[in-house]
N, C-alpha and C positions, 0 to 999 in steps of 0.2 A: 690580651693580658697573659703573661707567662705564668703557668702553674708552678708553684713552689714544691720542692720535693722534701719529703720528711727525711732528715739526716739519719734517723735511726734505721731506716729501711733501705738506704742507698748503699749498694755494694761498694767496698773500698776499691779505689783505683789501683790496678796492678802496677802502674808506673810510679806510684808514690809510696807504695807499701815497702817498708824495710823488713828484710827477713828477721824473724824472731829467733834468738838463740835458744837451743834446747836447755832445759833445766839442768843444774849440776847436782852431783850427789857426793856424799861423804862415805868412805868405806867404814868409818867409825859408826856413823848413824845406821848404815846398812846392817852391820853385824849386831849393833845394839838392838835393832828392831826384832831380829830373830830371838835373841836371848830374852829381851823384855817380854815378848809374847809367851815364851815358855814360863817365865816367872809368874805372869798374870794367870795362866792356866792353873799352875800349882796353887797359887793363893786362893783362887776361886774354889778349888776342891777342898781346901782346908776349911774355908768359911762355910761351905755348904754341907760338909759331911762329918765334922767333928773329928774324933780320933781315927775313924776309918779314913777320913780324908788325909790326916797326917801320915798314916801308914802308906796310903796310895802315893802321897807326895814323895815319901822316902824311896818307894819302889821306882817311881818315875826318875828320881835323881840317880839312883844306882844303875838302873837298867836302860835309861834313856840317853845316857851320855853318847853312846855310839850313834844313835839316831840323830842327836843334835849336831854332832860333828859332821855327819853325812849331809844333813840339811844345809849346813853352812858351806860345805865343800861344793855341793851341787848348785846352790844359789850363786856362789862366786863364779863357778864355771860358766853359768849362764850370763851373769852380769858382765863378765869380761867381753863377751861377744857383742854386747850392746853399749859399749863405752861411748860411742858417738851417737847413740840413739836412745837416750835414757827414757824417753816417753814410750818407747816401743817394747819395753820389757814384757814378757809373757803375762797375760792377765791373771793366770793362776797365782803368781807371786803377789799381784796387787790385791787379790781377794783375801790373801792370808794376812793382809794388813802390815806387811813388812816394807812396802814401798808405796809411794804416791807421786808419780811423775806425770800424771795425765791432766794436770790442771788446765792446760790450754785446750786439750781435746774435749774435756767435759764442760768447758765454758759455753754459754749460749752463743749460737752462731751470729755473726754480724749481719747476715742476710738470710732470707727465707730458704728453706730446703728446696733445691732445684736439681732433680736427677740429671738434667741435661748437662749441667756444668760439673758433675761429679768427676769424670775422668780428668778434666783440666785441673780441678782443685787438688786431686790426689797426686798429680804430677808436679804440683807447685814446688818451687825451691824454698818457699816460706814454710817453716816448720809449723807455725800456728794454723795457717790455711789448710795444710795437709791433715793435721790432727783434727781440726774442726770438721772437715769434710768426712773423715773416717768415722768420727763419732756420730755425725748426722746420718750417715749411711747405715750404721749399725742400729740406730734407733728407728729410722723411718723407711729404709730401703727394703728391698725384697729380691728374691732370686731372679726375677724377671730382668734385673739390671746386669746380670752376670756377663751377658754377651758383650756389653760395653766395656767391662773391666778386664776381660780376658787378655786383650792386647797389652795391657799394662804389666802383665806378668813377664813380658819380655823386655821391660824397661832396663836400662843400664844401671839404674840407681836401686840398690838393695832396699832402701827405705820405702820406695814406691811399691816394690814387689811384696814386701812385708805387710804393708797397709792393705793391699788387695787380698792377701791370704787371710788376714784377720777378719776382714769384712765377709769373705766367703764362708769362713768358719762360723761366724755369727748367724748367717742365714741358714746354715745346716741343710744345704741343698745337695742331695746325692749326685746330681748331675755334675757337680764341681769336682767329683772324685778324680777323674783323669788329670785335671789341671793341678790339683794339690799333690797328687802322686808324682807328677813330673817334676814339680818344684822340689819336692823332698829328695828325689833321686838325682837331679841334675844341677840344682842351683849351686853356684860356687861359693855363696856366702853362708857360713854356718848359722848365723842368726836367722837368716831367712828359712833355712831348713828347720830350725827349731819352731818357727812360726808355722811352717807347713805341718809339722807333727801336731801342734795344738789345734790347727784347723781340722785335720783329719779326725782327731779325737771327738770333735763335736758332731760328726756325722753318724746317724743311726743306721749304719750299713756295715755288715760284718766283712765287707770287702776291704775295709781299711786295715784289717789285721795284718794282711800280707805285707803291705808297704811299711807298716810300723815294725814288723819283725825284721825286715831288711834294714830299717834305720837303726836297730840295735847293734848293727855292725858298722855304723858310720865311722869315718875316720876321725870325727870330732867328738870328744867325750861328752860335751853338753848335749849334743843331739842324741847320743845313745842313752843318756840319763832320762831325757824327757820322753823318748820313745818307750823306755821301760815303764815310766810312770803312766803313760797312756795305756799301755798293755795291761797294767795292773788294774786299771779301771774297767777294761773290757773283759777281764777274766771271768767275773761272775755271770756274764751274758753268754758265755760259750758252753755248749754242751760237752759231754764226754766224747773224745775222739782225738784224731791225730793233731788237729789244729790246736786244741787245748793243751796237749802235751808239748807241742813246740813252744807255745807261749810260756808255759810253766818252766820249761828248760831255759828260755831266754831270761826270765825273771830270776831264776836261780843263779845264772851266770852274773847277773847284775849285782847280786848280793855278795859276791865273792870279791874281796879286794885284790888288786894286782899282785901283791906279794903272796897272798894265799893261793891265787890262781897259779902262779909259777910253781909253788910247792906241790900243787895237785897235778901239775903237768898241763894246765890250761891257762887261758887268759881271762881276766875279769873284764866285765863291761865297764 
């Protein structure tokens, strides 16, 4: 007698599965999310602090305009790089509540977690399979699987390289530093270099500071912006010394607009 299989646990056949299209986005919704978040923060201050909150809200409106416009500019710079990969926007943006493109990746897997099939799933042309495999690896995987994923960093498809970088960053394994640094330095795809910056930021190893400093001079503006943001998070961990001074200098250049930089005889990041 043939034993029946449970349809809920049977992996989908790769020959019958149609590639799932990535989710779409609206620039209006994108910008609205940033502004809406600012309004909610100001409203919460007013409700919690009375008149003091009102004054704080006024100050935020008067002095925060430049920061708001910079946030919008930086977010748009990054968003343009991921036009064909909406689900792979940096997770920092997702945590700020301005985007939610990872519905497919966060959905329950259609089959049990199997590390042996991880490289094949990450290389899939089906967006949903790739996203589900990435989410599963970030939840259940560990750095012992890095050796199986390193070859995928040489994939011809930027989406595959980005997925591997995000996974390695989530595992926070210092042994991944050379691979992340190489992708940041040599990868031809700007969005993948942004992903390498974010992965390096997750490592608790001060050796990441040097490649991040180099990335502040990247030819792509979005890479420079995210490298500066990563260095800003690292600054409190650095003691006094030459390295800290170099990071502070890089962050100072980042705060100077291109027009101001030309007026001062230098270039802004």
